[in-house]
MOPAC internal coordinates of N, CA, C and O (Angstrom, degrees):
PM7 1SCF
backbone

  N    0.0000 0     0.00 0     0.00 0    0    0    0
  C    1.4408 1     0.00 0     0.00 0    1    0    0
  C    1.5258 1   112.06 1     0.00 0    2    1    0
  O    1.2310 1   119.25 1  -144.21 1    3    2    1
  N    1.3077 1   119.04 1    35.79 1    3    2    1
  C    1.4572 1   118.60 1   176.92 1    5    3    2
  C    1.5247 1   110.28 1   -66.42 1    6    5    3
  O    1.2310 1   121.05 1   -24.97 1    7    6    5
  N    1.2926 1   115.60 1   155.03 1    7    6    5
  C    1.4598 1   124.02 1   177.96 1    9    7    6
  C    1.5249 1   113.71 1    70.68 1   10    9    7
  O    1.2310 1   119.39 1  -170.61 1   11   10    9
  N    1.3339 1   118.76 1     9.39 1   11   10    9
  C    1.4644 1   118.99 1   176.79 1   13   11   10
  C    1.5135 1   111.01 1   -63.60 1   14   13   11
  O    1.2310 1   120.14 1   140.68 1   15   14   13
  N    1.3275 1   117.33 1   -39.32 1   15   14   13
  C    1.4532 1   120.39 1  -179.04 1   17   15   14
  C    1.5198 1   110.13 1   -63.47 1   18   17   15
  O    1.2310 1   120.26 1   141.41 1   19   18   17
  N    1.3127 1   117.11 1   -38.59 1   19   18   17
  C    1.4592 1   121.26 1  -179.62 1   21   19   18
  C    1.5253 1   110.50 1   -65.57 1   22   21   19
  O    1.2310 1   120.56 1   137.90 1   23   22   21
  N    1.3219 1   116.53 1   -42.10 1   23   22   21
  C    1.4675 1   119.64 1  -176.36 1   25   23   22
  C    1.5264 1   112.97 1   -87.33 1   26   25   23
  O    1.2310 1   119.81 1   173.81 1   27   26   25
  N    1.3321 1   117.98 1    -6.19 1   27   26   25
  C    1.4637 1   120.49 1  -175.88 1   29   27   26
  C    1.5212 1   112.06 1   -59.07 1   30   29   27
  O    1.2310 1   119.98 1   142.27 1   31   30   29
  N    1.3072 1   117.65 1   -37.73 1   31   30   29
  C    1.4506 1   120.41 1  -179.00 1   33   31   30
  C    1.5163 1   113.95 1   -81.22 1   34   33   31
  O    1.2310 1   119.99 1   168.39 1   35   34   33
  N    1.3086 1   117.62 1   -11.61 1   35   34   33
  C    1.4539 1   121.13 1  -176.63 1   37   35   34
  C    1.5136 1   112.74 1   -84.01 1   38   37   35
  O    1.2310 1   120.34 1   140.86 1   39   38   37
  N    1.3157 1   116.96 1   -39.14 1   39   38   37
  C    1.4684 1   120.24 1  -179.60 1   41   39   38
  C    1.5187 1   108.62 1  -158.04 1   42   41   39
  O    1.2310 1   120.46 1   -32.20 1   43   42   41
  N    1.3034 1   116.73 1   147.80 1   43   42   41
  C    1.4748 1   117.83 1   177.26 1   45   43   42
  C    1.5177 1   110.60 1   -62.12 1   46   45   43
  O    1.2310 1   120.69 1   -45.07 1   47   46   45
  N    1.3039 1   116.29 1   134.93 1   47   46   45
  C    1.4663 1   120.87 1  -179.38 1   49   47   46
  C    1.5152 1   108.21 1  -124.99 1   50   49   47
  O    1.2310 1   120.55 1   -86.28 1   51   50   49
  N    1.3060 1   116.55 1    93.72 1   51   50   49
  C    1.4467 1   121.33 1  -174.77 1   53   51   50
  C    1.5232 1   112.74 1  -108.70 1   54   53   51
  O    1.2310 1   119.98 1  -172.99 1   55   54   53
  N    1.3281 1   117.64 1     7.01 1   55   54   53
  C    1.4597 1   119.78 1  -175.69 1   57   55   54
  C    1.5278 1   113.16 1   -74.58 1   58   57   55
  O    1.2310 1   119.08 1   163.13 1   59   58   57
  N    1.3299 1   119.36 1   -16.87 1   59   58   57
  C    1.4562 1   120.77 1  -177.43 1   61   59   58
  C    1.5240 1   112.96 1   -95.11 1   62   61   59
  O    1.2310 1   119.34 1   178.66 1   63   62   61
  N    1.3051 1   118.86 1    -1.34 1   63   62   61
  C    1.4616 1   121.97 1   174.81 1   65   63   62
  C    1.5162 1   108.42 1  -145.36 1   66   65   63
  O    1.2310 1   121.76 1   -22.48 1   67   66   65
  N    1.2923 1   114.25 1   157.52 1   67   66   65
  C    1.4569 1   119.26 1   177.50 1   69   67   66
  C    1.5183 1   107.22 1  -123.83 1   70   69   67
  O    1.2310 1   119.56 1   -51.32 1   71   70   69
  N    1.3196 1   118.45 1   128.68 1   71   70   69
  C    1.4672 1   121.33 1  -174.05 1   73   71   70
  C    1.5249 1   114.55 1   -55.52 1   74   73   71
  O    1.2310 1   119.51 1   148.33 1   75   74   73
  N    1.3021 1   118.54 1   -31.67 1   75   74   73
  C    1.4579 1   119.19 1  -177.99 1   77   75   74
  C    1.5229 1   112.29 1   -72.92 1   78   77   75
  O    1.2310 1   119.97 1   167.18 1   79   78   77
  N    1.3192 1   117.66 1   -12.82 1   79   78   77
  C    1.4701 1   120.84 1   176.59 1   81   79   78
  C    1.5216 1   111.12 1   -75.43 1   82   81   79
  O    1.2310 1   120.03 1   158.35 1   83   82   81
  N    1.3114 1   117.55 1   -21.65 1   83   82   81
  C    1.4664 1   121.76 1   179.69 1   85   83   82
  C    1.5228 1   107.19 1   -98.76 1   86   85   83
  O    1.2310 1   121.08 1   -78.23 1   87   86   85
  N    1.3191 1   115.53 1   101.77 1   87   86   85
  C    1.4635 1   120.16 1  -175.85 1   89   87   86
  C    1.5237 1   112.49 1  -101.07 1   90   89   87
  O    1.2310 1   119.68 1   168.51 1   91   90   89
  N    1.3144 1   118.21 1   -11.49 1   91   90   89
  C    1.4536 1   121.77 1  -179.15 1   93   91   90
  C    1.5318 1   109.71 1   -72.21 1   94   93   91
  O    1.2310 1   120.84 1   -30.93 1   95   94   93
  N    1.3318 1   116.00 1   149.07 1   95   94   93
  C    1.4648 1   118.75 1   172.36 1   97   95   94
  C    1.5236 1   108.93 1   -57.80 1   98   97   95
  O    1.2310 1   121.06 1   -43.58 1   99   98   97
  N    1.3041 1   115.58 1   136.42 1   99   98   97
  C    1.4647 1   121.22 1  -173.75 1  101   99   98
  C    1.5142 1   110.27 1  -129.93 1  102  101   99
  O    1.2310 1   120.72 1   -48.83 1  103  102  101
  N    1.3162 1   116.23 1   131.17 1  103  102  101
  C    1.4580 1   121.84 1   174.71 1  105  103  102
  C    1.5212 1   107.46 1  -100.05 1  106  105  103
  O    1.2310 1   120.61 1   -60.78 1  107  106  105
  N    1.3148 1   116.44 1   119.22 1  107  106  105
  C    1.4623 1   122.25 1   179.13 1  109  107  106
  C    1.5287 1   107.13 1  -104.23 1  110  109  107
  O    1.2310 1   120.40 1   -59.75 1  111  110  109
  N    1.3225 1   116.84 1   120.25 1  111  110  109
  C    1.4601 1   122.61 1   178.80 1  113  111  110
  C    1.5196 1   109.16 1  -106.92 1  114  113  111
  O    1.2310 1   120.80 1   -42.56 1  115  114  113
  N    1.3272 1   116.07 1   137.44 1  115  114  113
  C    1.4626 1   119.50 1  -179.71 1  117  115  114
  C    1.5247 1   110.05 1  -149.80 1  118  117  115
  O    1.2310 1   121.49 1   -39.10 1  119  118  117
  N    1.3218 1   114.76 1   140.90 1  119  118  117
  C    1.4563 1   120.80 1   177.59 1  121  119  118
  C    1.5157 1   111.63 1   -95.23 1  122  121  119
  O    1.2310 1   121.18 1   -34.40 1  123  122  121
  N    1.3182 1   115.35 1   145.60 1  123  122  121
  C    1.4720 1   120.09 1  -179.60 1  125  123  122
  C    1.5228 1   112.37 1   -72.54 1  126  125  123
  O    1.2310 1   120.27 1   159.95 1  127  126  125
  N    1.3365 1   117.08 1   -20.05 1  127  126  125
  C    1.4632 1   121.02 1  -175.76 1  129  127  126
  C    1.5259 1   110.78 1  -122.60 1  130  129  127
  O    1.2310 1   120.45 1  -135.16 1  131  130  129
  N    1.3234 1   116.74 1    44.84 1  131  130  129
  C    1.4594 1   122.11 1  -177.92 1  133  131  130
  C    1.5292 1   109.32 1   -91.67 1  134  133  131
  O    1.2310 1   119.71 1   -68.07 1  135  134  133
  N    1.3392 1   118.17 1   111.93 1  135  134  133
  C    1.4546 1   120.14 1  -179.67 1  137  135  134
  C    1.5275 1   113.27 1   -79.43 1  138  137  135
  O    1.2310 1   119.90 1   169.83 1  139  138  137
  N    1.3383 1   117.79 1   -10.17 1  139  138  137
  C    1.4595 1   121.24 1  -175.90 1  141  139  138
  C    1.5253 1   111.55 1   -95.72 1  142  141  139
  O    1.2310 1   120.50 1   130.80 1  143  142  141
  N    1.3322 1   116.66 1   -49.20 1  143  142  141
  C    1.4618 1   121.09 1   179.44 1  145  143  142
  C    1.5255 1   108.16 1  -122.11 1  146  145  143
  O    1.2310 1   119.93 1   -70.68 1  147  146  145
  N    1.3060 1   117.74 1   109.32 1  147  146  145
  C    1.4638 1   120.89 1  -176.64 1  149  147  146
  C    1.5283 1   112.32 1   -61.22 1  150  149  147
  O    1.2310 1   121.05 1   -31.58 1  151  150  149
  N    1.3125 1   115.60 1   148.42 1  151  150  149
  C    1.4511 1   122.49 1   179.89 1  153  151  150
  C    1.5272 1   112.07 1   -56.59 1  154  153  151
  O    1.2310 1   120.09 1   147.02 1  155  154  153
  N    1.3019 1   117.43 1   -32.98 1  155  154  153
  C    1.4721 1   120.49 1  -179.20 1  157  155  154
  C    1.5268 1   110.88 1   -59.30 1  158  157  155
  O    1.2310 1   119.71 1   147.73 1  159  158  157
  N    1.3449 1   118.16 1   -32.27 1  159  158  157
  C    1.4744 1   120.63 1   177.79 1  161  159  158
  C    1.5193 1   110.87 1   -61.32 1  162  161  159
  O    1.2310 1   120.02 1   137.54 1  163  162  161
  N    1.3208 1   117.57 1   -42.46 1  163  162  161
  C    1.4695 1   121.09 1   179.20 1  165  163  162
  C    1.5241 1   110.48 1   -67.89 1  166  165  163
  O    1.2310 1   120.49 1   141.99 1  167  166  165
  N    1.3188 1   116.66 1   -38.01 1  167  166  165
  C    1.4702 1   119.77 1   178.45 1  169  167  166
  C    1.5371 1   110.29 1   -64.11 1  170  169  167
  O    1.2310 1   120.35 1   137.86 1  171  170  169
  N    1.3129 1   116.94 1   -42.14 1  171  170  169
  C    1.4714 1   120.96 1   177.92 1  173  171  170
  C    1.5283 1   109.80 1   -64.27 1  174  173  171
  O    1.2310 1   120.37 1   132.03 1  175  174  173
  N    1.3262 1   116.90 1   -47.97 1  175  174  173
  C    1.4603 1   120.79 1  -178.35 1  177  175  174
  C    1.5276 1   111.35 1   -60.02 1  178  177  175
  O    1.2310 1   120.52 1   137.00 1  179  178  177
  N    1.3239 1   116.61 1   -43.00 1  179  178  177
  C    1.4652 1   119.10 1  -177.89 1  181  179  178
  C    1.5244 1   112.05 1   -68.60 1  182  181  179
  O    1.2310 1   120.18 1   153.90 1  183  182  181
  N    1.3169 1   117.26 1   -26.10 1  183  182  181
  C    1.4696 1   119.94 1   176.53 1  185  183  182
  C    1.5262 1   111.92 1   -79.65 1  186  185  183
  O    1.2310 1   120.73 1   149.93 1  187  186  185
  N    1.3162 1   116.21 1   -30.07 1  187  186  185
  C    1.4630 1   119.80 1  -178.51 1  189  187  186
  C    1.5262 1   113.21 1   -80.45 1  190  189  187
  O    1.2310 1   120.39 1   148.84 1  191  190  189
  N    1.3129 1   116.87 1   -31.16 1  191  190  189
  C    1.4597 1   120.41 1  -179.74 1  193  191  190
  C    1.5284 1   109.37 1   -77.27 1  194  193  191
  O    1.2310 1   120.11 1   -47.86 1  195  194  193
  N    1.3221 1   117.39 1   132.14 1  195  194  193
  C    1.4692 1   119.89 1  -173.81 1  197  195  194
  C    1.5210 1   115.03 1   -64.55 1  198  197  195
  O    1.2310 1   119.34 1   152.43 1  199  198  197
  N    1.3308 1   118.87 1   -27.57 1  199  198  197
  C    1.4653 1   120.41 1  -177.00 1  201  199  198
  C    1.5240 1   109.74 1  -133.97 1  202  201  199
  O    1.2310 1   120.69 1  -121.84 1  203  202  201
  N    1.3353 1   116.28 1    58.16 1  203  202  201
  C    1.4599 1   120.73 1  -175.98 1  205  203  202
  C    1.5242 1   111.38 1  -104.98 1  206  205  203
  O    1.2310 1   121.98 1   -31.82 1  207  206  205
  N    1.3273 1   113.81 1   148.18 1  207  206  205
  C    1.4514 1   122.70 1   172.38 1  209  207  206
  C    1.5208 1   106.58 1  -120.86 1  210  209  207
  O    1.2310 1   120.43 1   -53.99 1  211  210  209
  N    1.3145 1   116.78 1   126.01 1  211  210  209
  C    1.4698 1   121.25 1   179.59 1  213  211  210
  C    1.5215 1   109.15 1  -101.08 1  214  213  211
  O    1.2310 1   121.01 1   -49.08 1  215  214  213
  N    1.3252 1   115.68 1   130.92 1  215  214  213
  C    1.4664 1   121.03 1   172.66 1  217  215  214
  C    1.5246 1   107.42 1  -124.66 1  218  217  215
  O    1.2310 1   121.03 1   -59.30 1  219  218  217
  N    1.3253 1   115.63 1   120.70 1  219  218  217
  C    1.4635 1   122.20 1   179.22 1  221  219  218
  C    1.5313 1   107.73 1  -105.96 1  222  221  219
  O    1.2310 1   120.69 1   -49.89 1  223  222  221
  N    1.3207 1   116.29 1   130.11 1  223  222  221
  C    1.4619 1   121.53 1  -179.61 1  225  223  222
  C    1.5193 1   109.91 1  -121.82 1  226  225  223
  O    1.2310 1   120.60 1   -26.20 1  227  226  225
  N    1.3380 1   116.45 1   153.80 1  227  226  225
  C    1.4627 1   122.72 1  -179.74 1  229  227  226
  C    1.5183 1   110.14 1   -82.00 1  230  229  227
  O    1.2310 1   121.23 1   -92.78 1  231  230  229
  N    1.3155 1   115.24 1    87.22 1  231  230  229
  C    1.4571 1   120.77 1  -178.83 1  233  231  230
  C    1.5194 1   107.82 1  -173.41 1  234  233  231
  O    1.2310 1   120.83 1    -0.53 1  235  234  233
  N    1.3217 1   116.02 1   179.47 1  235  234  233
  C    1.4494 1   120.97 1   179.31 1  237  235  234
  C    1.5144 1   112.39 1  -101.30 1  238  237  235
  O    1.2310 1   121.29 1    28.69 1  239  238  237
  N    1.3217 1   115.14 1  -151.31 1  239  238  237
  C    1.4621 1   122.24 1  -173.89 1  241  239  238
  C    1.5315 1   113.20 1   -65.17 1  242  241  239
  O    1.2310 1   119.81 1   153.78 1  243  242  241
  N    1.3077 1   117.96 1   -26.22 1  243  242  241
  C    1.4662 1   121.45 1  -175.99 1  245  243  242
  C    1.5243 1   112.44 1   -98.25 1  246  245  243
  O    1.2310 1   120.47 1  -152.29 1  247  246  245
  N    1.2991 1   116.71 1    27.71 1  247  246  245
  C    1.4616 1   121.33 1  -177.78 1  249  247  246
  C    1.5111 1   114.11 1   -55.69 1  250  249  247
  O    1.2310 1   119.78 1   145.61 1  251  250  249
  N    1.3330 1   118.03 1   -34.39 1  251  250  249
  C    1.4618 1   119.39 1   179.69 1  253  251  250
  C    1.5289 1   111.66 1   -65.58 1  254  253  251
  O    1.2310 1   120.26 1   158.74 1  255  254  253
  N    1.3187 1   117.11 1   -21.26 1  255  254  253
  C    1.4680 1   120.61 1   175.61 1  257  255  254
  C    1.5215 1   111.25 1   -92.47 1  258  257  255
  O    1.2310 1   120.44 1   133.29 1  259  258  257
  N    1.3206 1   116.76 1   -46.71 1  259  258  257
  C    1.4603 1   120.34 1  -174.65 1  261  259  258
  C    1.5251 1   112.99 1   -78.29 1  262  261  259
  O    1.2310 1   120.01 1   156.74 1  263  262  261
  N    1.3131 1   117.59 1   -23.26 1  263  262  261
  C    1.4682 1   122.17 1   177.87 1  265  263  262
  C    1.5282 1   110.15 1  -121.88 1  266  265  263
  O    1.2310 1   120.92 1  -143.24 1  267  266  265
  N    1.3235 1   115.85 1    36.76 1  267  266  265
  C    1.4613 1   121.24 1  -174.55 1  269  267  266
  C    1.5241 1   114.42 1   -54.77 1  270  269  267
  O    1.2310 1   118.49 1   133.51 1  271  270  269
  N    1.3327 1   120.48 1   -46.49 1  271  270  269
  C    1.4739 1   118.80 1  -179.31 1  273  271  270
  C    1.5321 1   112.47 1   -61.19 1  274  273  271
  O    1.2310 1   120.50 1   133.89 1  275  274  273
  N    1.3210 1   116.65 1   -46.11 1  275  274  273
  C    1.4667 1   120.82 1  -178.32 1  277  275  274
  C    1.5311 1   111.50 1   -66.03 1  278  277  275
  O    1.2310 1   120.41 1   129.09 1  279  278  277
  N    1.3237 1   116.83 1   -50.91 1  279  278  277
  C    1.4604 1   120.10 1  -176.75 1  281  279  278
  C    1.5252 1   111.61 1   -73.70 1  282  281  279
  O    1.2310 1   120.14 1   147.55 1  283  282  281
  N    1.3230 1   117.34 1   -32.45 1  283  282  281
  C    1.4570 1   120.08 1   175.94 1  285  283  282
  C    1.5206 1   111.29 1   -62.01 1  286  285  283
  O    1.2310 1   120.55 1   137.11 1  287  286  285
  N    1.3241 1   116.55 1   -42.89 1  287  286  285
  C    1.4680 1   120.77 1   176.62 1  289  287  286
  C    1.5228 1   110.93 1   -63.10 1  290  289  287
  O    1.2310 1   120.80 1   138.67 1  291  290  289
  N    1.3202 1   116.08 1   -41.33 1  291  290  289
  C    1.4646 1   120.79 1   179.54 1  293  291  290
  C    1.5321 1   110.74 1   -61.88 1  294  293  291
  O    1.2310 1   120.34 1   134.03 1  295  294  293
  N    1.3154 1   116.95 1   -45.97 1  295  294  293
  C    1.4679 1   121.42 1   179.44 1  297  295  294
  C    1.5275 1   110.23 1   -63.88 1  298  297  295
  O    1.2310 1   120.33 1   136.68 1  299  298  297
  N    1.3150 1   116.98 1   -43.32 1  299  298  297
  C    1.4664 1   120.37 1   178.40 1  301  299  298
  C    1.5208 1   111.58 1   -60.15 1  302  301  299
  O    1.2310 1   120.27 1   133.85 1  303  302  301
  N    1.3393 1   117.08 1   -46.15 1  303  302  301
  C    1.4695 1   120.33 1   178.91 1  305  303  302
  C    1.5211 1   110.59 1   -61.60 1  306  305  303
  O    1.2310 1   120.31 1   139.96 1  307  306  305
  N    1.3225 1   117.01 1   -40.04 1  307  306  305
  C    1.4682 1   120.89 1   179.22 1  309  307  306
  C    1.5256 1   110.51 1   -62.58 1  310  309  307
  O    1.2310 1   120.21 1   134.49 1  311  310  309
  N    1.3183 1   117.21 1   -45.51 1  311  310  309
  C    1.4626 1   121.33 1  -177.66 1  313  311  310
  C    1.5290 1   112.59 1   -69.83 1  314  313  311
  O    1.2310 1   120.32 1   149.59 1  315  314  313
  N    1.3086 1   116.99 1   -30.41 1  315  314  313
  C    1.4635 1   120.78 1  -178.45 1  317  315  314
  C    1.5231 1   113.32 1   -89.72 1  318  317  315
  O    1.2310 1   120.18 1   170.44 1  319  318  317
  N    1.3079 1   117.26 1    -9.56 1  319  318  317
  C    1.4653 1   121.70 1  -177.61 1  321  319  318
  C    1.5291 1   109.72 1   -67.12 1  322  321  319
  O    1.2310 1   120.67 1   -62.89 1  323  322  321
  N    1.3009 1   116.32 1   117.11 1  323  322  321
  C    1.4780 1   121.94 1  -178.16 1  325  323  322
  C    1.5256 1   112.61 1   -61.97 1  326  325  323
  O    1.2310 1   119.65 1   154.29 1  327  326  325
  N    1.3258 1   118.28 1   -25.71 1  327  326  325
  C    1.4654 1   120.05 1  -177.95 1  329  327  326
  C    1.5264 1   111.67 1   -69.86 1  330  329  327
  O    1.2310 1   120.34 1   163.72 1  331  330  329
  N    1.3441 1   116.96 1   -16.28 1  331  330  329
  C    1.4730 1   120.62 1   179.22 1  333  331  330
  C    1.5115 1   112.83 1   -87.72 1  334  333  331
  O    1.2310 1   120.22 1   175.69 1  335  334  333
  N    1.3111 1   117.19 1    -4.31 1  335  334  333
  C    1.4666 1   119.63 1  -175.92 1  337  335  334
  C    1.5128 1   110.60 1   -96.52 1  338  337  335
  O    1.2310 1   121.20 1   -52.07 1  339  338  337
  N    1.2864 1   115.30 1   127.93 1  339  338  337
  C    1.4551 1   121.19 1   178.31 1  341  339  338
  C    1.5167 1   111.29 1   -86.81 1  342  341  339
  O    1.2310 1   120.56 1     8.79 1  343  342  341
  N    1.3259 1   116.53 1  -171.21 1  343  342  341
  C    1.4662 1   120.00 1   178.36 1  345  343  342
  C    1.5189 1   111.55 1   -63.44 1  346  345  343
  O    1.2310 1   120.68 1   -32.90 1  347  346  345
  N    1.3153 1   116.30 1   147.10 1  347  346  345
  C    1.4726 1   120.16 1  -179.18 1  349  347  346
  C    1.4917 1   110.33 1  -104.35 1  350  349  347
  O    1.2310 1   120.10 1   180.00 1  351  350  349

């Protein structure tokens, strides 16, 4: 699977995974101004994953750096949310 990272922004490549294989709650983060991975990819992914939450933020591809306090808090709340935890 070499060059997948290079082609990831060019077209959706879903042939190497199947959404039903990912059963864990998933937080999908996407920026409205991302020139590398279009927002539509995150919208598609969040619809295909059975237990996904989509969060769209006003920023580009580096949102986790430029909006670190806001998105870091969001990720922390998602991970600590008891409703996302299945049986142990």
